[in-house]
C-alpha positions in Angstrom: 0.0 0.0 0.0 1.4 3.4 -1.0 2.3 6.0 1.6 1.7 9.6 0.6 3.8 12.4 2.0 2.5 15.8 2.9 4.3 18.9 1.4 6.2 19.6 4.5 7.3 15.9 4.8 8.4 15.9 1.2 10.5 19.1 1.8 12.2 17.6 4.8 12.9 14.3 3.0 14.4 16.0 -0.1 16.4 18.3 2.1 17.9 15.4 4.1 19.1 13.8 0.9 20.6 17.0 -0.4 22.2 18.0 2.8 23.4 14.7 4.2 20.5 13.7 6.5 20.5 17.0 8.5 18.8 16.4 11.8 16.0 18.5 13.3 12.9 17.9 15.3 9.6 17.4 13.6 7.8 19.1 16.5 6.8 22.6 15.7 7.1 24.9 18.7 4.6 27.8 18.9 6.4 31.0 17.8 3.6 33.4 16.8 1.1 34.6 19.4 -0.4 37.5 17.6 -4.1 37.8 17.4 -4.2 37.9 13.6 -3.0 34.3 13.7 -4.6 33.2 17.0 -7.8 35.2 17.3 -8.6 36.5 20.8 -12.3 35.5 20.6 -11.2 31.9 20.6 -8.7 32.3 23.5 -10.4 31.9 27.0 -7.7 34.2 28.5 -9.4 37.1 26.7 -13.0 36.2 27.6 -13.7 39.0 30.1 -11.3 41.7 28.8 -12.8 45.0 27.8 -12.0 45.4 24.1 -13.6 48.8 23.6 -11.5 51.4 21.8 -11.9 55.1 22.1 -11.9 57.1 18.9 -11.0 60.5 17.6 -11.7 62.1 14.2 -9.7 64.2 11.8 -10.0 65.3 8.2 -6.7 63.6 7.2 -4.7 61.0 9.1 -1.1 60.3 8.0 0.7 57.1 9.0 4.4 57.7 9.3 6.4 60.8 10.4 9.2 60.5 7.9 10.0 62.9 5.0 6.9 61.8 3.0 4.4 61.9 5.8 5.6 65.3 7.2 5.7 66.8 3.7 2.2 65.6 3.0 1.0 67.2 6.3 2.8 70.5 5.5 1.4 70.7 2.0 -2.1 70.0 3.2 -1.9 72.8 5.8 -0.4 75.2 3.2 -3.3 74.6 0.9 -5.9 74.9 3.7 -4.4 78.0 5.1 -4.1 79.6 1.7 -7.8 79.1 1.1 -8.7 79.9 4.8 -10.3 76.5 5.3 -10.3 74.4 8.5 -8.5 71.1 8.0 -7.5 68.9 10.9 -4.4 66.9 10.0 -2.9 64.3 12.3 0.4 62.4 11.9 1.1 59.2 13.8 4.7 58.0 14.1 6.0 54.9 15.9 9.3 56.4 17.0 9.2 58.0 20.4 10.2 61.3 18.8 10.2 62.6 15.3 13.4 61.6 13.6 14.0 58.9 16.2 14.2 56.1 13.7 16.2 58.0 11.2 20.0 57.4 11.1 22.2 60.4 10.1 23.8 60.6 6.7 22.0 61.1 3.4 22.6 62.9 0.1 19.6 65.1 -0.7 18.6 66.3 -4.1 16.8 69.6 -3.2 14.2 69.7 -6.0 11.2 68.7 -3.9 12.4 70.9 -1.0 12.5 73.8 -3.4 8.9 73.2 -4.3 7.7 72.8 -0.7 9.6 75.8 0.8 11.1 78.0 -1.9 12.8 80.1 0.8 14.1 77.1 2.8 17.6 78.6 2.9 16.2 81.5 5.0 14.3 79.1 7.3 17.3 77.7 9.1 16.9 74.3 7.4 19.7 71.9 8.4 20.7 71.6 4.8 24.0 73.4 4.4 26.7 71.2 3.2 26.8 71.1 -0.6 28.6 68.3 -2.4 32.1 69.5 -3.2 33.6 66.3 -4.6 32.0 63.3 -6.3 33.8 60.1 -7.0 32.8 56.7 -8.4 35.0 53.6 -8.2 35.1 49.9 -9.1 36.7 47.9 -6.3 38.7 44.7 -6.6 40.0 43.0 -3.5 43.1 45.1 -3.4 42.6 48.0 -5.9 40.3 50.9 -6.5 39.6 51.8 -10.2 38.1 55.2 -10.9 35.0 55.3 -13.2 34.4 58.6 -14.9 31.0 60.3 -14.1 29.7 61.2 -17.5 27.2 64.1 -17.7 23.7 63.0 -16.9 24.7 59.7 -15.3 22.2 59.1 -12.5 24.7 58.8 -9.7 26.1 62.3 -10.2 25.6 64.6 -7.2 26.4 68.1 -8.4 24.1 70.5 -6.7 23.0 68.0 -4.0 23.5 68.4 -0.2 24.9 66.1 2.5 22.6 66.1 5.4 21.9 64.5 8.8 18.6 63.0 7.9 17.3 62.8 11.5 17.9 66.6 11.9 16.1 67.2 8.6 13.1 65.2 9.6 12.9 67.0 13.0 13.0 70.3 11.1 10.2 69.2 8.9 8.3 68.3 12.1 8.8 71.8 13.4 7.5 73.3 10.2 4.5 71.1 10.3 3.6 72.0 13.8 4.0 75.7 13.1 1.3 75.3 10.4 -1.1 73.5 12.8 -0.4 69.9 12.2 -0.9 67.5 15.1 2.0 65.1 15.5 1.8 62.1 17.7 5.1 60.2 18.1 5.3 57.0 20.1 2.2 55.7 18.4 2.4 52.7 16.1 -0.5 52.3 13.7 -1.3 48.6 13.9 -4.5 48.1 12.1 -6.5 49.6 9.2 -10.1 50.3 10.0 -12.9 50.0 7.4 -16.4 51.3 6.9 -19.2 48.9 6.2 -19.0 49.8 2.5 -15.4 48.6 2.4 -13.7 52.0 2.3 -10.9 52.9 4.7 -12.2 54.5 7.9 -8.8 55.2 9.6 -6.3 53.4 11.7 -6.0 51.9 15.2 -2.9 52.2 17.3 -1.3 49.2 19.0 -2.6 47.6 22.2 -0.2 47.6 25.1 0.2 45.4 28.1 0.3 42.0 26.4 2.6 39.2 27.6 4.9 37.2 25.4 2.5 34.2 25.3 -0.2 36.5 23.9 -2.2 36.8 27.1 -3.4 40.1 28.6 -1.4 41.6 31.5 -3.0 43.6 34.3 -1.8 46.7 32.5 -3.5 45.8 29.2 -4.9 48.8 27.4 -6.7 48.8 24.1 -5.3 51.0 21.4 -7.0 54.1 20.1 -8.8 54.7 16.8 -8.3 57.7 14.5 -10.9 58.1 11.9 -10.5 60.3 8.8 -12.1 61.2 5.5 -8.8 60.2 3.9 -5.9 58.2 5.4 -2.4 58.6 3.8 0.0 55.7 4.3 3.7 56.7 4.4 5.1 53.8 6.4 8.2 53.3 4.3 9.4 50.1 2.6 7.2 47.0 3.2 5.0 48.5 5.8 2.5 46.0 7.2 -0.5 48.2 6.8 0.3 49.0 3.2 0.7 45.2 2.6 -2.8 44.6 3.9 -4.1 47.3 1.6 -2.4 45.7 -1.4 -4.4 42.6 -0.7 -7.7 44.4 0.3 -7.8 46.5 -2.9 -5.7 44.3 -5.2 -3.3 47.3 -5.8 -0.5 45.2 -7.2 -2.7 43.6 -9.9 -1.0 45.5 -12.8 2.6 45.8 -11.7 5.6 43.5 -11.2 6.4 42.1 -7.8 8.4 44.5 -5.7 12.1 43.7 -5.3 14.1 44.7 -2.3 17.5 45.7 -1.0 18.9 46.1 2.4 21.0 49.2 3.4 23.3 49.1 6.4 24.8 52.3 7.7 27.3 53.5 10.3 28.2 56.9 11.5 31.8 57.6 12.4 33.9 60.4 13.9 37.1 60.3 12.0 40.5 62.0 12.2 40.0 65.7 11.3 43.0 65.6 9.1 41.3 63.0 6.9 37.8 64.7 6.9 36.8 66.3 3.6 33.4 68.0 4.1 31.2 67.6 1.1 33.1 64.6 -0.4 30.9 61.8 -1.8 32.2 58.3 -2.8 30.3 55.5 -4.4 31.7 52.1 -5.3 30.6 48.8 -6.9 32.4 45.5 -7.0 34.2 44.0 -4.1 33.3 42.6 -1.6 30.5 41.3 -3.8 30.8 39.0 -6.8 29.5 40.1 -10.2 26.2 38.3 -9.7 25.3 40.1 -6.4 23.8 43.5 -6.9 25.5 45.8 -4.3 27.5 48.9 -3.8 28.6 51.4 -1.2 28.4 55.0 -0.3 30.6 57.2 1.9 29.6 60.8 2.8 31.8 63.3 4.5 29.2 65.3 6.5 29.7 69.0 7.2 26.8 69.9 9.4 28.6 69.5 12.7 31.6 70.6 14.7 32.7 67.0 14.7 34.4 65.4 11.7 31.6 62.9 10.8 31.5 60.4 8.0 28.4 58.3 7.1 29.1 55.1 5.2 27.2 52.0 4.2 26.5 49.3 1.8 23.3 48.4 -0.1 22.8 44.7 -1.1 20.0 43.5 -3.4 18.0 40.7 -1.8 17.9 38.8 -5.0 21.3 37.2 -4.3 21.6 33.5 -4.9 23.9 32.2 -2.1 22.0 31.7 1.2 25.3 31.9 3.1 25.8 35.6 2.1 25.6 37.8 5.2 25.0 41.5 4.4 26.2 42.7 7.8 29.5 40.8 7.4 29.9 42.0 3.9 29.6 45.6 5.3 32.2 45.0 7.9 34.5 43.4 5.3 34.0 46.5 3.0 35.7 48.7 5.6 38.9 46.7 5.4 39.6 47.5 1.8 43.0 49.2 1.5 41.3 52.4 0.2 39.0 52.6 3.2 40.7 51.2 6.3 43.0 54.2 7.0 39.9 56.5 7.4 38.6 54.4 10.3 41.7 53.1 12.1 41.9 56.3 14.2 38.2 56.9 14.2 35.3 56.0 16.5 32.0 54.4 15.4 29.1 56.2 17.1 25.9 54.8 15.4 24.7 51.8 13.4 21.4 51.1 11.7 19.8 49.4 8.7 16.6 49.6 6.7 14.9 47.8 3.8 14.7 49.4 0.4 12.2 49.1 -2.4 14.3 48.5 -5.5 11.6 47.6 -8.1 11.2 51.2 -9.3 9.0 52.0 -12.3 8.0 48.4 -13.0 6.8 47.8 -9.4 4.8 50.9 -8.6 1.3 49.7 -7.5 -2.1 51.5 -7.8 -1.7 54.4 -5.4 -5.3 55.3 -4.4 -8.3 53.4 -3.0 -11.6 54.4 -1.3 -10.5 56.2 1.8 -6.8 56.7 1.2 -3.6 56.5 -0.7 0.0 55.4 -0.6 2.9 57.9 -0.5 6.7 58.0 -0.3 8.6 54.7 0.0 5.5 52.8 0.9 4.7 52.2 -2.8 8.4 52.6 -3.8 9.7 55.8 -5.4 13.4 55.1 -4.8 15.6 55.9 -7.8 18.0 52.9 -7.5 20.8 54.0 -9.8 20.9 57.4 -8.0 20.6 55.7 -4.6 18.2 58.4 -3.7 14.6 58.5 -2.7 13.9 61.4 -0.4 13.2 63.9 -3.2 10.8 61.5 -4.9 9.1 60.6 -1.6 8.5 64.2 -0.8 7.2 65.0 -4.3 4.8 62.1 -4.3 3.5 63.3 -0.9 2.9 66.9 -2.2 1.1 65.6 -5.3 -1.0 63.3 -3.1 -1.8 66.1 -0.7 -3.1 68.3 -3.6 -5.3 65.4 -4.7 -6.6 64.8 -1.1 -7.3 68.5 -0.5 -9.2 68.7 -3.8 -11.2 65.6 -2.9 -12.1 66.8 0.6 -13.0 70.4 -0.3 -14.8 69.9 -3.7 -18.4 70.1 -2.7 -19.7 69.6 -6.2 -18.6 65.9 -6.3 -20.3 63.1 -4.5 -18.5 60.0 -3.3 -19.8 56.5 -3.8 -18.1 55.5 -0.5 -17.9 57.0 2.9 -14.1 57.1 2.7 -13.0 59.5 0.0 -10.9 58.3 -2.9 -8.3 60.9 -4.1 -8.2 59.5 -7.6 -6.5 62.5 -9.2 -3.3 61.5 -7.5 -2.7 58.8 -10.1 -2.8 61.4 -12.9 -0.7 63.9 -11.0 2.1 61.4 -10.3 2.1 60.2 -13.9 2.5 63.8 -15.2 5.3 64.6 -12.7 9.0 64.7 -12.9 9.2 61.8 -10.4 7.4 59.5 -12.9 9.7 60.7 -15.8 12.8 60.2 -13.6 11.8 56.6 -12.6 10.8 55.7 -16.2 14.1 56.9 -17.6 16.2 54.6 -15.3 13.7 51.6 -15.4 16.1 49.3 -17.2 19.3 49.9 -15.2 18.5 47.6 -12.2 17.2 44.6 -14.2 20.2 44.9 -16.6 22.3 43.4 -13.8 20.4 40.1 -14.3 22.2 39.2 -17.5 25.0 36.6 -17.4 27.5 39.5 -17.2 26.0 40.6 -13.9 27.7 43.8 -12.6 29.5 44.4 -15.9 26.4 44.1 -17.9 24.7 46.6 -15.7 27.6 49.1 -15.9 27.7 48.6 -19.7 24.0 49.3 -20.0 24.2 52.4 -17.9 27.3 53.7 -19.6 26.1 53.1 -23.1 22.3 52.6 -23.5 21.2 54.9 -20.8 23.8 57.6 -21.6 22.7 57.7 -25.3 19.0 57.2 -25.0 18.2 58.6 -21.5 15.4 56.0 -20.9 13.8 56.4 -24.3 14.5 52.9 -25.4 11.3 51.2 -26.8 11.3 48.4 -24.3 11.1 47.7 -20.6 13.1 45.0 -19.0 11.5 42.7 -16.4 12.9 42.0 -12.9 12.2 38.4 -13.5 10.1 37.5 -10.5 10.5 37.7 -6.8 13.8 38.0 -4.9 13.4 34.8 -2.9 12.9 32.7 -6.1 16.5 33.3 -7.0 17.9 31.8 -3.8 19.6 28.5 -4.3 19.5 25.6 -1.9 22.4 25.6 0.5 23.7 22.3 -0.9 24.4 24.0 -4.2 26.4 26.8 -2.6 29.7 27.3 -0.9 29.7 28.6 2.7 31.3 32.1 3.0 34.0 32.4 5.7 34.1 35.9 7.2 37.0 37.2 9.3 36.5 37.8 13.0 36.0 41.5 14.1 38.9 43.4 15.3 36.7 45.8 17.4 38.5 48.8 16.0 37.3 48.9 12.4 35.1 45.9 12.2 32.6 44.8 14.9 30.2 42.0 15.8 26.5 42.1 15.3 25.4 42.4 19.0 27.6 45.3 19.8 26.3 47.0 16.6 22.7 46.5 17.6 23.5 48.0 21.0 24.3 51.2 19.2 20.8 51.4 17.7 19.2 52.2 21.1 16.6 49.5 20.4 14.9 48.3 23.6 11.8 46.1 24.1 10.2 44.5 27.1 11.3 40.9 27.4 7.8 39.9 28.3 5.9 41.1 25.2 5.0 39.2 22.0 7.5 39.1 19.1 6.8 42.0 16.8 7.1 39.7 13.8 4.3 37.4 12.8 4.7 34.0 11.0 1.7 32.8 9.1 2.9 29.2 9.5 5.3 28.3 12.4 6.4 25.2 10.6 7.9 26.9 7.5 11.2 28.1 9.1 12.3 24.6 10.0 10.7 22.6 7.2 11.8 24.9 4.4 14.1 27.8 5.4 16.4 25.8 7.6 16.2 22.4 5.9 16.8 23.6 2.3 18.5 27.0 2.6 20.3 26.7 6.0 18.2 29.4 7.6 19.2 32.5 5.5 17.1 34.8 7.8 19.7 34.3 10.5 22.2 36.0 8.1 20.3 38.6 6.1 18.7 40.2 9.2 21.0 43.1 10.2 19.8 43.0 13.9 20.1 39.3 14.8 16.3 39.0 15.2 16.2 35.5 13.8 18.3 32.8 15.3 18.3 29.0 15.0 19.2 27.5 18.3 19.5 23.9 19.5 16.4 22.6 21.4 16.8 22.0 25.1 16.4 18.3 24.7 19.0 18.1 22.0 16.4 16.7 19.5 17.2 19.3 16.8 16.9 23.0 16.2 14.2 25.6 16.4 13.7 29.2 15.3 14.1 31.8 18.0 12.9 35.4 17.3 14.9 37.9 19.4 12.3 40.6 19.3 14.3 42.8 21.6 16.8 43.3 18.8 14.2 44.6 16.3 15.5 47.9 14.8 12.3 48.8 12.9 13.4 47.2 9.7 10.5 46.0 7.4 11.9 43.1 5.4 10.3 39.6 5.9 7.2 38.9 3.9 5.2 38.7 7.0 6.2 41.4 9.5 4.0 43.1 12.0 6.1 45.9 13.4 4.8 47.7 16.4 6.3 49.8 19.2 5.4 50.6 22.7 4.5 54.1 23.9 6.8 55.9 26.3 6.0 55.2 30.0 6.5 58.4 32.1 7.5 57.8 35.7 5.5 59.1 38.7 5.7 62.8 39.5 7.2 63.7 36.2 5.8 66.4 33.8 4.2 65.0 30.7 4.2 67.3 27.7 2.4 66.8 24.4 4.9 66.8 21.5 5.0 70.4 20.3 2.2 71.5 22.7 3.0 74.1 25.3 0.4 72.6 27.7 2.1 70.6 30.4 0.6 68.9 33.5 2.4 67.3 36.4 0.9 64.0 37.4 1.2 63.2 41.1 -0.5 61.9 44.2 -1.5 58.7 42.4 -1.6 56.6 45.5 -5.2 57.5 46.3 -8.2 58.4 44.3 -8.3 61.5 42.2 -8.3 62.9 38.7 -6.2 65.2 36.4 -7.3 67.2 33.4 -4.9 67.5 30.4 -6.1 70.3 28.1 -5.7 70.0 24.4 -3.9 66.7 24.6 -4.6 64.1 21.9 -5.0 60.4 21.8 -1.3 59.7 21.9 -0.9 61.2 25.4 -4.1 59.4 26.5 -2.6 56.0 25.6 0.8 56.8 26.8 -0.3 58.1 30.3 -2.6 55.1 30.8 0.0 52.6 29.7 2.5 54.2 32.0 0.5 54.4 35.1 -1.1 51.0 34.6 2.3 49.5 35.1 2.2 50.8 38.7 -0.9 48.8 39.5 -3.4 51.7 38.9 -6.6 51.2 37.0 -7.2 54.5 35.2 -10.5 55.2 33.3 -10.3 57.6 30.3 -12.7 60.0 28.7 -11.5 61.4 25.4 -12.9 64.1 23.1 -11.2 65.8 20.2 -9.6 68.5 22.4 -9.7 67.3 26.1 -8.8 64.3 28.1 -9.4 63.5 31.7 -7.7 60.7 33.6 -9.4 59.2 36.7 -8.1 56.6 39.0 -9.9 54.8 41.8 -8.6 53.8 45.3 
């Protein structure tokens, strides 16, 4: 009698043949505890928990306080103020302060900034260091070969500025607040809300006070709801809310799958004698082989008394060898003879990483839907050959804001849905310089997929792009998803990386420590697996667990089981550095928790109230404080065993506590 194997059994059997009978346990430990996978209504531990959420309303809610989100908010208020119209605009940002998740060091093309604030140079904008020197090199293991920067080549930086992006984002936040925008940092938007007709109603912020096993703590508090006529999503690359919208409205129906890269960055204080403010260097080649899309950047910053240099590498995640480790490649890059002298007498002061949308023109989804739109790096406006996306993110946000404002204020039009659809954004972006720019470079990235690899891409850029400027009568395809290119570990050679010297190169854990990332040990992992069996049955068995290498924060780790029966995937959620990458993330953050007897001030709001005498019954009134402070205060004081009750309106919040 025949015995039939399940899909997972077949994968394990094939892997054991390919990999020499690699041993692991067939038991699947529970990793994911999130309610989207394990519904709370079926969990008896949640039976008597109050799940009511309090709500507030705005005209426009913007998810994400980065360059795109803040630019959108500014443009909306500029338009409203110019026409003397009341428009309530709210921005929610998961970082505890605006710019808190933004690592310094970027090269800004000021085109969009010129459009947003034509007089930005008179506004004390932290944009002062113009590019003074621009170099491009091909690296071999021991040599550096100059590549001429021909006029019009995308990577040219004449007229651009080297900035500390965190400072720039904070400055945008200040301009937004001055115009009347409400900004709520420390609030992670965790859920998209819908009207009964299917249009977007707004967002809900994350619940707090949940244990690692998914059960409610005594300090559990439900998140808040923010409703809006239009919700704009500027989460950045691979945001989980945007992903849900792709599926809900089939936004990726007419575009190619998105492709991704990972960027790793460090900030160094170097020897002043070697610091050249305004100098820009880009490289391709070593430490990558010709079939791995990758390169580096090095910026000598000038906006500081200290001699600062920002450097990093970008690696396309369509590489084939599962043993490749982007973090280790980055560390190895610094040891090149042309680089190492810059860092030997320097000091590393920051480290970070982020995912990048690299699909460009071919992978831009539909941008609008009933109740909202996508802006910035959420849909993916990065110009990959330029290694720049801030200007396009800002421009897309301004165009979206024009469409949103028109949609909200045009009383002559009736909407078929409760949530308004800013449909004109699609036409505006297609008529913009952002669209023309991305279309012109659409074939550069996929040109690297030829058998020539790196050299084919360079040849295409140097010849075809230089001559035709994107007017070629064809569009190359990316050829599918990134993960489909990964080869089984049995077909690849492991890569040996040198040990860190702790002077120029470092280990991963000490690097993650520099990010300032901190999470409660007793809270659920911020990443959600749809199927807990896949990591062992497929990722580990066939590809030797590539996630333990491609993650730049050591979030994923395969560890031996306590009984020695095999390995299991361990998610080190405390290492999470807010990097959207895996195809199933749920990234959330916890609000700040103010200690007793400490002033609590709304971000950008002069109203401040001291909370005290919380040992007995009483109340405190916080004037003109929004939902962020409500959630933050309650979460904070619940940890001290208090049971506050909240009452929220659009402008006032009262906090009561019983004996």
